[in-house]
C-alpha positions as CSV (number, residue, x, y, z in Angstrom):
1,M,-7.8,17.6,-42.4
2,A,-9.9,17.0,-39.3
3,L,-9.1,15.5,-36.0
4,C,-11.5,14.4,-33.4
5,K,-9.7,12.8,-30.4
6,V,-10.9,12.1,-26.9
7,M,-9.4,10.7,-23.7
8,I,-11.5,9.6,-20.8
9,I,-10.9,7.9,-17.4
10,G,-13.8,6.1,-16.0
11,N,-15.2,2.8,-14.6
12,L,-16.8,0.0,-16.6
13,G,-20.6,0.0,-16.0
14,A,-20.9,-3.6,-17.2
15,D,-18.8,-6.6,-18.2
16,P,-17.4,-6.2,-21.8
17,E,-19.4,-7.7,-24.6
18,M,-17.4,-9.3,-27.4
19,R,-18.7,-10.4,-30.7
20,Y,-17.3,-11.1,-34.2
21,T,-18.1,-9.3,-37.4
22,P,-19.3,-11.5,-40.4
23,S,-15.7,-11.4,-41.7
24,G,-14.4,-12.8,-38.3
25,R,-12.9,-9.6,-36.8
26,P,-13.4,-9.3,-33.1
27,V,-15.0,-6.2,-31.5
28,T,-15.6,-5.6,-27.8
29,E,-18.2,-3.1,-26.6
30,L,-17.7,-1.4,-23.3
31,R,-19.8,1.0,-21.3
32,V,-17.7,3.5,-19.4
33,A,-19.0,5.9,-16.7
34,V,-17.1,9.2,-16.1
35,N,-18.0,11.0,-12.9
36,Q,-17.5,14.7,-12.4
37,S,-18.1,16.7,-9.3
38,T,-19.0,20.4,-9.5
39,K,-19.9,22.9,-6.8
40,N,-23.3,24.5,-7.0
41,Q,-22.6,28.3,-6.8
42,Q,-25.9,29.1,-5.1
43,T,-26.1,26.3,-2.5
44,G,-22.4,25.6,-2.1
45,E,-23.1,21.8,-2.3
46,W,-21.1,19.4,-4.4
47,V,-23.1,17.9,-7.2
48,E,-22.1,14.6,-8.8
49,A,-22.8,14.1,-12.5
50,T,-22.1,11.0,-14.6
51,D,-21.6,10.8,-18.4
52,W,-21.8,7.4,-20.1
53,F,-19.8,6.5,-23.1
54,R,-20.0,3.5,-25.4
55,V,-16.5,2.3,-26.3
56,S,-15.7,-0.1,-29.2
57,I,-12.3,-1.8,-29.4
58,W,-11.2,-3.9,-32.3
59,G,-8.9,-6.8,-33.1
60,D,-6.5,-8.5,-30.7
61,R,-7.0,-5.8,-28.1
62,A,-10.8,-6.5,-28.2
63,E,-10.1,-10.2,-27.3
64,R,-7.7,-9.2,-24.4
65,A,-10.1,-6.6,-23.1
66,A,-13.0,-9.1,-23.1
67,E,-10.9,-11.6,-21.2
68,N,-9.4,-9.3,-18.6
69,L,-11.8,-6.5,-17.9
70,R,-14.8,-6.7,-15.6
71,K,-17.5,-4.4,-14.4
72,G,-16.2,-1.7,-12.0
73,I,-12.6,-1.7,-13.3
74,R,-11.1,1.8,-13.9
75,V,-9.8,2.3,-17.4
76,F,-8.1,5.0,-19.5
77,V,-9.4,5.2,-23.1
78,E,-8.0,7.2,-26.0
79,G,-9.8,7.2,-29.3
80,R,-12.0,8.8,-31.9
81,F,-15.2,10.4,-30.8
82,K,-18.6,10.7,-32.4
83,T,-22.2,11.3,-31.4
84,R,-25.2,9.3,-32.7
85,E,-28.8,10.4,-32.3
86,Y,-31.5,7.8,-32.0
87,E,-35.1,7.5,-30.8
88,S,-35.7,5.5,-27.6
89,R,-38.4,3.0,-27.1
90,D,-40.6,5.6,-25.4
91,G,-40.3,7.9,-28.5
92,Q,-37.8,10.4,-27.0
93,K,-34.8,11.6,-29.0
94,R,-31.5,10.7,-27.4
95,T,-27.8,11.1,-28.1
96,S,-25.2,8.4,-27.7
97,L,-21.6,9.3,-27.0
98,E,-19.4,6.8,-28.8
99,I,-15.7,6.2,-28.9
100,T,-13.7,3.9,-31.1
101,A,-10.7,3.1,-28.9
102,D,-7.2,3.5,-30.3
103,S,-5.7,2.5,-26.9
104,L,-7.2,1.2,-23.7
105,V,-5.3,0.9,-20.4
106,N,-6.4,-1.0,-17.3
107,L,-5.7,1.4,-14.4
108,E,-6.4,-1.2,-11.6
109,K,-3.4,-2.2,-9.5
110,R,-3.0,-5.8,-10.3
111,T,0.1,-8.0,-11.0
112,R,0.8,-11.3,-12.6
113,E,1.1,-12.8,-9.1
114,E,-2.5,-12.0,-8.5
115,G,-3.4,-14.1,-11.6
116,E,-4.5,-11.3,-13.9
117,G,-2.3,-12.3,-16.9
118,E,-0.2,-10.3,-19.3
119,F,-2.9,-7.7,-20.3
120,A,-3.4,-6.3,-16.8
121,A,0.2,-6.5,-15.8
122,A,1.4,-4.7,-19.0
123,A,-1.3,-2.0,-18.6
124,A,-1.0,-1.5,-14.9
125,P,0.6,1.8,-13.8
126,A,4.4,1.8,-13.2
127,R,5.5,0.7,-9.8
128,Q,6.7,3.3,-7.4
129,P,10.4,3.6,-6.6
130,A,11.3,2.0,-3.2
131,G,12.3,5.4,-1.7
132,N,8.8,7.0,-1.7
133,G,7.4,5.0,1.2
134,G,4.5,3.8,-0.9
135,N,2.6,7.0,-0.3
136,A,2.0,7.9,-4.0
137,P,-1.6,8.5,-5.1
138,R,-3.4,6.0,-7.2
139,G,-2.2,5.9,-10.8
140,G,1.5,6.0,-10.0
141,F,2.1,9.8,-9.9
142,D,4.3,11.1,-7.1
143,D,4.5,14.9,-6.9
144,T,7.9,14.7,-5.2
145,E,9.2,14.0,-8.7
146,L,8.3,17.6,-9.6
147,D,11.3,18.8,-7.6
148,D,13.6,17.3,-10.3
149,L,12.0,19.4,-13.1
150,P,14.2,22.2,-14.5
151,F,11.3,24.7,-14.8
């Protein structure tokens, strides 16, 4: 048995593109940019690198993603990973990093009151408890919760 899973958090580089297979099954294609900062050991400067992933999502989730996601939105994607080699128009060999999404979560802070519908509200991070003063970092994690852990 083999397992090839991947999880990424990144921003959409373009609006989703939805199409239908000849059998009528919806599929939405996303381009997700994942940024990573590393420190150059010789110069001490921070260097920003971006990896681009092609993400496919199928079925009902594909339709909801196409309706509710837009360029620039931060998403969490979990799925199966594969690489594909191809030759570009200028004759160079290139590699495409492709993910077939098993789950996709919109990480933007939006609510139904803001008119984003069920998909964004259901996928948004959990709201913070009233006692934290609203100072939790983006994504809903509050490190004061660590004080309650038994280890």
